[in-house]
N, C-alpha and C positions, 0 to 999 in steps of 0.2 A: 176684166183684166186686173190685174192685181195692184192691189194698193202699196205705196210707200212701205206702211207695216209691216203687211204680212210678208214683204220682200227684207226686210230687216233680219224678220223674224226672220226667215230657211234661212238666209245666210247664218245668223246667227247660230244656228244648227249642225249647219254644214262645215263653219270653224269649228267649234263645240267638239264632236265629230272625228275631224281633224288631228284637232290636238289629243282629243284619248285616244288613236290610231297611234300616233309618232308615240304615246308613250307607252304606251301594249308593247308596242316594234319595239321598244330602247329597252325595255323591262327583259324583254326575252332574249332578243341580243347581247345582252348582259348576262345571264344567268345560260348561256349558251356557249358564249364567249372560251374561245381555245383554254384561254390565261386562266378562267375560274376553274374550268374543268382540272388540268394540272392543280391549279390548288389547293380543290379536292381529293382526288387523286394522292396526291405529296403528302395532306395532313391523314389522311386515314394509313401510311401508308409510315407515317409517322406514329400511329396511334399504335403498329403490329411491332413496333420493339418497345411498347412499355408491359411491363412484365407483371410489374404491381401499382394497382389503382385504387388504394381502401377507399379514398373519398367517393368513387364511382364517379369521378371527374369528365373524365372521357364516356362513359357507358349513354350521351346524348349526340358522340359523333357516329350521327349514323343519316340512310338517305329518309327519313321521314323530315328531317329540319335541313334547309338552307344550313350551308357551312360557315355565311355569314350569322347564323346565330348559334353557333354554336357556342358552349363555354369556353374562356380565355380569348377566343378569334371576336378581332375587331377588323372591321372595312369599312371600305370610303362609299362614303352614300354616293357619287355620281356611277361610280361602274364598277361596286362593289368588291374593291380588288383589294385582299387580305395587306394588310398594312400591318396587323400589330398581332403579335402571341403571348400570353400572359400565361403562363401558368405555374407561376411560383408559389411557395406553400402549401404544393397540394401532394408531399408522402408521396411523391409518382415516383417509381424506381425502374431501373431497364436501360435502352442504350439509346444519342440523342442518332436520326437515322440519318444515312448522308441524302436522303429526296429533301430535305429541308431546303437544300440547296438550289432547289426548282421553285418555293415561293420570292417570285423575283421581286416583287412591289413590297417583302416585309420591310417597314420602317425598325419597330419595336422588338427585339425578342428577350423576351423573359421567364429562362427555366431557373431561377434559383429556390435556393429553401428547399432542393428537393435530394434524390437519389439516383442519380443519376449515375451511371460508370461506363467507362473507355472514356476512347479519343476524341475530341472537341474533331465534329469530322470537318476535313481540309473543301466539301461544297459549301461551305457555311463564307466560305472566301468568295462567292459568287455572288453575292447578294449585295450589287454594289451601292443596292437605297440604303441599307442597312446603318441606320444611327445609335441604336443601341446594341450591344448584347453582352447581357447580363447570367451568368449563369455559377454565380457565387454555391459555397455551399452545396457542393455536391461531393463526386467519389470520382473527380473524374481524373486520367490521368496520361501519361504522352508526353508531347515538346507542344509549346505552342504555337497553330500552324501561321507559316508563315503569310502566307497569301492575302492575311486575315486584311494586309496593309492596302489587299487591294478594294478594301472598304472604304473608299476617302472620307464618305460621309459620316461616319464615326465621331460621333462625341462623348459615349461611354462604353467603355470598356470593363466591365468590371471582370475575374476570374478568382476573387477569392476561396479559401479553403478550399481546395479540391487538394488534388495529388499531383499538381504538374509539375515535370522537371525539365531541365533543361534551360539553353541561355534562352536570355530573352530577342529575337529576332531584334537584325538589327530591322530588316524593313521595316518594324510599327514606326518609326519615324518619319514615314512619308505620311503620314498622317496628322495636316495641318492643322486638321479642326476637330482633334480629339481636346477636349476639357478634359475626363477624365482617365485616368489610368490604375487601375487596382487588380494588384496581380499577389497580394499579401497573404498568409497562411500557405503558402503552397512548398516546393521543394526543387525551387529554382536554383542555379547555378549558374558561376561565372563572374565579369565581368560584365557594368551597365553597355553599352553599346552608347557610343560618342554622338552616336543618329538622334537620343532622346532627345540630343538642345532644339533638335528643330520643330520641336511639337509644340509650334509656336501659340499655339492653343490654348495648354494643357493649365489648368487650377490645382489639379486634383493629384500628385504621385502619391500612390503607397503599394514601400515595396515589403511590411516591416513579413519578420515570420518568414523565411527564404537563408539562402545559402547562398547569396552575393560575396564576392571578395572583391580583393583591391580598393583603388584610390574612387570615393565620385569623382567624374569627368568636367574639365572646365567646362564643355557646353551649356550645362545644366543653367550657366549664368545667364542664356539666350532667353530662358522663361520667365520674359518680365513680366504674365500674368500672371506666375506663381502663387498658389496661396497655402497647399499644405507640404512638408513636403517630413515623409515619412519613411525610415529607411532602417527603424530599427530590429532588430534578433536579427543581426545579418554576423558575415564574418569579411565587416568592413573596415581598411586601416587607414592611416595617415592622421594630417592636422587637422582641426573643422574645417568643412569645405572652404575655399576662400571662395568658389565660385558662388556660393550664399548669399554675400556680400553685397553684392550687384543686382539683386529681389528685394528691392525697396516692399515690395505687392506682400509681401512675405509674415503668416502671419505662427506657423505653426509648423514649427521645426521637431521631428522627431532623430534621434541618432544615437539612442543608449540599449544597451547592452551589442557593442561591436567592440574592435578594438582601432578606435579611432585613442590621439595624446594630444599634445601637445599645450600651452597658453589659449585661452579665451582672449578674441581683441577685444581690447578695453573699451571702442568706444564702439562694440556691438550695440547697445541700445540708440544710438543716436543714428548710426547709416540700416539699419531696419527697427526703424521708428513705429511699425505695426503689427509688432511684433506680441502674438499675447500667449500660446507656450512653449518653450522651451522642456526639452526630452532628453540629458544625455548623462543617468547614469547608466552604471557600469561598463564602460570605459575607463580610460588611461588617462584622462583628463590632469591638467596641475594648475598651478597658478593660483591668483586672487580669484572670487567672484566680482564679475563688470559693475562697480554701482552703477552705470550708466543704464540695467536694466530696467533701473524705475523713471528712464525716461519717459518709456512708453506709457501714456495711462490706460493702456488698456491692458496692461500685463497682467498674466492672473496664474500662471501655469511656471512654475519652477522644477526642475527633479534632476539632481546634479549627484541621486546617492552611487555612494561607492565607486568618487572615482579619490583626488589625491590633492583635492583644492585646498588652498595656505588660508592664513591671516583669518580678518572678521569680515564678519557679516556688515554690511553696509546699509548703516545705518538707515539713508536713503529708502530702505524696502518698505518704512511706514509710510511710504504716498503711494502707495499700491493703493488704491479701495480698493480694486478688483481682484486681490490678489486670493485664491482659495485655499493655494496647493503650494506648503514651501517643506518640500522635502532635501535634507540637507545628509543626512544618515550615512555614515560610514565613508567618514574625511579627516584631513589633520586641520579643521576648524578651530581656532584658540589659542591660547597659548596656556594653556591653566595659568591664568591671572584673575583679580577679581572683575578686571571691563569687561572680559567675554560679551556677558550674558548684556548689554548694554543696549543690544537691536533690541529684545524680548518688550521691554519697554516701546519702543518705539516699529514695535509689532500693532500692537492694542488697537490704533489707526485702523488699521486694515480688518475691516468689523467683515466678513467676507467668508473669514481663513476659516477651513476646515478640519486642512490638517496640517500641523507642523513637528517634522520629526530631526531629532538634534543627535540623535543614539549612534553613537562609536564615534566623538568624538574629542579638541583636547582644552574643551569648556571649562573654566577654571570659577573661583568666585560662591559667591555663594546665591540663591536659585533667589531670584528676584521675588515680592510679590506681587508685583507687576504682573505675575504668570496669570494670575487669579481674573485681573482684567482682559486676558483675552475676548476674543471674538467669540460670540452666545454660540454662533454655529459650530464651533469647534468642536468634532466627534474626535481626533486624532491626537494625542500628546504624548510625545516621548522622548526623553532628554537622557536617556538609562547608559550604561558606559562612558562617563565622563569623568570630571575629576571635582566636580558638585558639589557643594556642602549647605552650612544650613539647616533648616527647616522646610518641612511641609506646612505651607500656610492655612489653615483654617480658611480662608474665605476660596480655598481650591473649590468649594462646593457651590460658585459661582458659574463655573464651566456645565451648567446643568444638560448637553447636550450631549456629553463624554462618551464614547465608546471603548477607548480601550487608553490607558494610562500605564507609562510605564518609564519609570524613576529608578530603573535598578542598574547595581555596578556604580551608587555614588558610593559621597562622602555622609547622607545628610543623616541627622541625627534629631534627637527627642522624642516626642512620643507623637503618633499618626492620631490627628484631631479625630476626635468622633466626628467631624461633619462631613468627613466624608463619606457617610451613610445616607447623606441625600444625592449622590451622583445614583440617582435609580436608572440610568439607560447604560450606565456602565457595565461593560461585557468579560474586559480582562482587565487586573487591576496585576502589575508587575510592582511590589516593595522588598524585590529581595536583593540582598547584598548591599546592606547598610548599614548604619550603627544608628540601626532606633532603637529603642529603649520603651521599659512600659509595658502596658497589655495591647495584646490586641484588642481595641475598639469591638465590642458586642454590633453597634452598629452596622457593620459590611453584613450582618443579615440582614439588614434590609434592601441590600444591590443583588433585589432576587433575577434581575437577568445576567449573572456571572457565571460565563462559563470557568474562568479561569484566574484561580486569586496563588498567588506567588511570593510570600513572605518568608523565605528562608533565609537563612545566615545574616540574622540579625542580632540584636540581643530581646529579643522579646523575654518577658516573660509571664507566669503564671499561668491558670488553665487556658484551655483551648477553650471559646466563647459555644455553648451550643446551640447557639442562636445561628451558628453557620449551620447550622442544618435546616436553616430557613430556605439556601439555594439550591432550590429543588431543582436548578440547569444547571448546577455545576458541574463538568467535566473532569477540570487536574487544581487537585491541592496541593500544595508542599510546603511545611511548613517545620521543616529539620533544620536542625544548627541552630537553634534556639536555645533558650533557657527557659521553656514550658514545663508546668509539672502537674499534680491533677491524672488523672485517668483520661481515658480515650472515650470523648461523648459520644453514646451510642444514636444519638440524631444524625451523625456526621456519618454511620454505616449504617444509616436508613434510606443516605444518597443515594439510592437505584443510577441516578445521571452521571452518577464517577466511575470513569470511563478509562481514560488515559494513563491517571497517576496519583496514587495517596502518598505522600511522601509526608514523615513526620521519624525519621528516626534522629538520631543524635540531642538529645531533649532529657527529659530529666522526669519523664512520662510513669506508673507505676498502676500496680491492677491489673488485671485480664485485660484480653482482647476479645472485645464484644460479639457474641454469638451473631450480630445482628451483620456482621463482614461477608456472609456468605449471601447478603441481600446484591453485594458488587458484584451480580454475576458477569461485568460485561466490565472490569476492572483489567490493567495489564500489569502496572506496575506496580507494587505495594511492598514499602517499604517503613516496616516501624524497628531497625536495628539500633543497635547504640539506645538503649532503655531503660525500666529496671521494671519492664513488665515480667509479671511472674504467672503461673501457672498451668494448666492445659491449654496447649494451640485450638479452638474449638474446631471439631470437626465439618462444620458447615461452612469453613474456610475450604473446605473440598468442590463448595458450588461456584468458585468464582472460576469459570473455567476459558474465560479469555487472558487469564493472567499467563503472563508470560517471564515475569522476572519477580520473585520471592525472597525478603530480606528480612530473614527474623533474627541475626545473628545479636547476639553479646546481648544477652537478654537476661531472664531470671525462669525462662519457662520449664518446664518440666512434665513427663508423663513421659506415651510413646510420642511418636513422628503420627500425624495425624491418617487418615482417608484424606490419601488427596489423587487418590488414581484416572480421576475425570478432567484431571489439570493436562489435557493432552497437548497442549501448546506452550508448556513451562519451559523454557532455556535456561535459565540462572534462576540457582536453588539456592540456600545460605541458611542453613540452623549449627551453624555452628556460637559457639562460647554463651551453652546454654547447658543445664542439666537434662537433656531428654534422653532415658532408660527403655530399655526392651532391644529389640531386635530391626535391624532394619530390615524397615519393608520392601518387601519383593515385587512392590509395585513400580520404584524410584530404578527397577533396571529396564523398565518397559516403556520409559517413555521418551519416546524414539526423538525428540527433538531440544531434548535435554543439553547443551554445552558445558555447562559448570555444575556442579555438586558439589557442597562442602558439609561435610558433616561434624567436622573437627572436634574438638577439645566438648565432648560432652561426655556421657556414661553407656553409652552402646554396648548391645554382647552380641556374641551370638555368629555367628557365619555369615559375610559379606556376599552380596549376593550375586554369580557371576553369570553377566550379562550385560547389556545395553553400554551402557558411561559406568561401569564399572570398568571393561572392559579396555577403558582409555586413562591409565593413571595419571596424563596430564591436565586429567576433564576431575578427576574426584581427589577428595582431602579427607581425610578419614584420622589423619594426625590425632592423637589426645585422646583414644577412645581404647585403653590398655586393656576390652575384654573384649574383641573380635576378634573372629580370625577366618582364617580361610586358606585357598592357594591359591591364590592369584598373586605370581611372585613382582610383578613391578608395585606390590603393593607392602611388601617386606615384612607380608600377614605370619604370624603365628598358626601355625595346624593346629584345626579344633581339635579340641579329645575327643578319647574314648569315654561312649558314656552308657558301654554294655560289654555282656560275656567276651570272654575272650577272644572267641570263634567273632564270625563275621558278624557285626551286630544287626548288620540288616536281614538277618535270619529272625529278629526277634518275633514277628510276626506282627508286626504294629503295622504294616502296611494295608490300607482301605481295602474290606472289605466288597467287591464290588459286586458279583451274586458266588450264591453256594459251592458252583462248579469249579473259580476257579481259586476259593479257599484252598479248598481239596490238592487242587498242584500246585498250590504254598508249600500243602504240607508234604509234599511229594520228593520241594525241594528241599524243606527239612530234611525230611527224612535222609535222604541222600547225602545231604551233607554233614549230620550233626552225629549221626553213630558212626565211632571209625572203625573204621573199614569192617563193619557189619554191611555183608553183601545183603541185599532183600531178594527173597526167593520171584521167582518169574512170578507165580501168581498169585501173590502179595501188589506188586508193581501192577503188574495186566489188573488187580482188583478195583487198583487208587486211580487208574489214569481210564480205567470203562465209565469212572466215574464224572472226569474232566470230560464231557461232552462238549463237542459244538454248537448244541443245543442252546447248552445255555449260556452261552457269549455270543453264537452268531449276532451282527449289527452292534454289538455292542461299540461305540465310539474309540477306534485308536487300537483296536484287543481284534476285533472280525479281519482274515485275511481276505485281501481287497477284490479275491475272485470272485467273494458274498457280494460284495457291490454291485456283481453285474449277473446277476441272478444265480448261480452254481448252487448245486446241494451240499449239503453237508458231509466233510468228508477226511479222514485221517490227516491229510495235508494241512487242513484248516486247522485242525489239535496242536497241528507243528506251530504252526504261525503265532496259534494266539499263546502258545508255551514257551517260546520264544521272546513275546515282548516283555512277558512276565519276568522271565527271566531275565532279560534288557533293564526293568525298572526295577529287580529287585537288587541291582548292582548299581546301579548309578544311582539311583533314588532321584529318580523321572518320572513321571508319568508322561504315556505317550498322547497327550490332551493337552500338556502343558502349554503357553504362546508361546516356547521359542519357538516351537514345531510349528512349520506355515510351509503351503502350498507342497514342492518337493521336498521338503524340508523336514526328519521323521525325525524319530527315537534310535530307529534301527544307520539312519546316513550320521547321525551325532555319534553314535561307539564306532563305527567305521571307520569317520574317519581321525577318533582319540587313538584307535589300535594302536598306533607303529611309533608314534612322541610322544601324547598326552594321554597317556593310557593312569595317570596320577589326578589328573585334572576333569576325566568324565565320568570315575568314578565317585558313589558317595561318599562322603569324607569321613563320614563314622566308619567306615569301613576295617579301618587300622587307628590303632594307636598313637598318642607322639610319639613314642621312644621308633613305631616302628614304618613312621614317618622321615624321622631325621635319620634311623639307618636302616636301610631296606633290604639292607643283607642280612639281619638275624632272621632266625628259622622260625616258625613255627615248630611247638616242643621239644626248644631248643636244640632239634639236630642240624649235624654236618649237611655240608653239601654234598656229601654221596648217598644222603640218603631222607631226605626230603627239598623240594621247590620253593621257590622265593614266591611271597603273597603277595608279589605282584605280577609274578608268574602264572597263580593260582586263578588269576584274576584276571589275568586275561586270556587265559582257556575259556574260562567260563563263559565268556559276554564273545568270543570266538562261533561258541556251540550260540547262543544269540543270536549275531547276526547270520550262522546258517540257517536255523532256522527260520529267521523270517525274511527269506529270499521271497521276492516278488511273484517270480513262477511257482507255481507249487509240485514240478518237480527236482527246483534244486534242490530245498529241503531235506534238513536231515528225516530220516526214520527214529521212527521214537525211540527202536530198542537202542541205536547207537546213541542217541542222548544219552538212553542209559546208561551206557554200557563209560562211552567217557566219562562222564560226572562221577561213578565207581573209580574210574582207572585215574582221573584227577585229586579225591580221596584217598586213596590212598598212599599216594606219591606227596604230596601235601601234611595230612596227619603222620 
């Protein structure tokens, strides 16, 4: 008989076995439940739509692991149900599979910060347990599916930063548990549905940066829990939404960049006691700034820039201990009186203030010394574009964290205090368009973080401090329109960081333009005009390949215009009112981006280039250069003088000799055209022409016949083509390799287009004397109309031979014997 102890032991083992069996069977049934199998297959379908997975996040989504152990998956412990899919910030690309709608136990879906494309699958609307859908910062498009309203458990619907379009479905108004609705940065349009007022749990409504229009619906007043209301950067209109005044819980209101207008209720600070931030910039609001805003002890942010607010800034703002941003930019505040800036002294109590922007208002009076006692946290201080007088206090250096100081466009006088050099964190300093005097403080060279320094249009005098060469991060320097003298410090030209602009014009600077200017390879604008600079402009200027605007006018520069052919981005160039000499560089006509070129009032001479900007008389000024000549009618130039023999000066044999065989061809032309009525015997001509062999010219760029490029053998037709090119070159002065000729436009095309009406334009300008250009009907040799032909007709006939010789197809070219006979005939008639 078993003892009681033995019986208890057996019972315990039995119970333990039964328990283990229950656990194992439960696990097996959970693993094999149809719902879980569906979830796994749906996830694999989701994976199949992913085309980019650089982090290999989904590589572990395979049969080797239970899907609950896959990355991004969370399952419930009890039944291993998939409850959360979080693949945010994984750089995934592809489309969202509609099979995601089969994950029926899903509570949380976050695919934000990836590159998903296509539409939001309407099957998401089947996930009736879903509480959060976060698809922000993707490339999704299409409309918001209206059946998302079936997800009645929604707490968070965030679709920011996509390309969604269309209207907000009115059906979303049924989501009464929704706390966050964020649709900012999309392309949504239309008016807000009134049903949005049914979202009774809503705390955050963010619709910024879309294209919504119309007025804010009155039903917004029903959102009693609303904390954040953001509709900035849309096309909303009407008055400040009156529905907001019923929402005492609201803390953040963003209406900026819309078409709202009218006054702001004077009691706004009383009816909205929890208000912390109010952004109204870039609307059409007017009237006074409500002093009641200071009623909220938590108020910290006011941005009313670019509206039409008037009156004074409330002194009570000094009570806002948490105020960190006060932007009053671009209104009509102040009345240009001495009391306008009294509020500044009160703002010294706002110890958290980081930004104070008073730019572009009507503030008058002297700048109060108390401005130096503003918060030590201040990083942005601007009061430009007002009527503020007085001096800049030396105590301004107390504001040690200033990154931007803008005092431009006022009536400030006196010297800039040297203590300004203690503002070591300053990156932008604008003191331009005031009445400052004295020297530029050398201590500015201690502000080594400066990016932008503007002190133009003042009365500064003395030398430019070489210490400015310490500003190793400087991108823009403007010292123009002052009374500065001395030379340009080469230390400034050593600042390779200068990229935006260097403006030193309208001073009394002397000396040369430093050769170090070539270090400024990223410079876009260089203006040293209206000074007393002299000498030659250094060739190193040609290294400034980013230049778009170059102003050297009204100095005493001399010598030739430097080689600037690498400045392919140049749009405006002014060399006027100097002593430049020599010819106009040909490269100026090849700068394709140039919009305006001024070379007036120099000592330039010779022929004006016949290309590029020189063909546009409204874009070029060459007046005051009496030695220039050319044949551009719009510029009213005199013809260039003949510099050679009374016969065609292009026959001086001054053309470059490409190879010996070409020189023989030139000799043939010379003999044919220079011996009056002397007909060469066929044997002599044949002997000369036989030396002009294609063996010597085949493969020479521009002279070889086109068929040679396809492997054709040397032929008489190829000889004729090469001779024709030489003939056209001799009488136009242009080589077949000139930059003018590109793609299918070549020397032959150039001549062919000009043969009818522009003969004298395409010809070498040295062919005719000045008298012949002015009286084209005078015959060579003094003959009458009966015994000679006009020079232009002679030229036309010769060029027609060249065009015929250079026909594209060999069979269309003249025979060399016919060339000889026609040339001899022309000589007979002309001489």
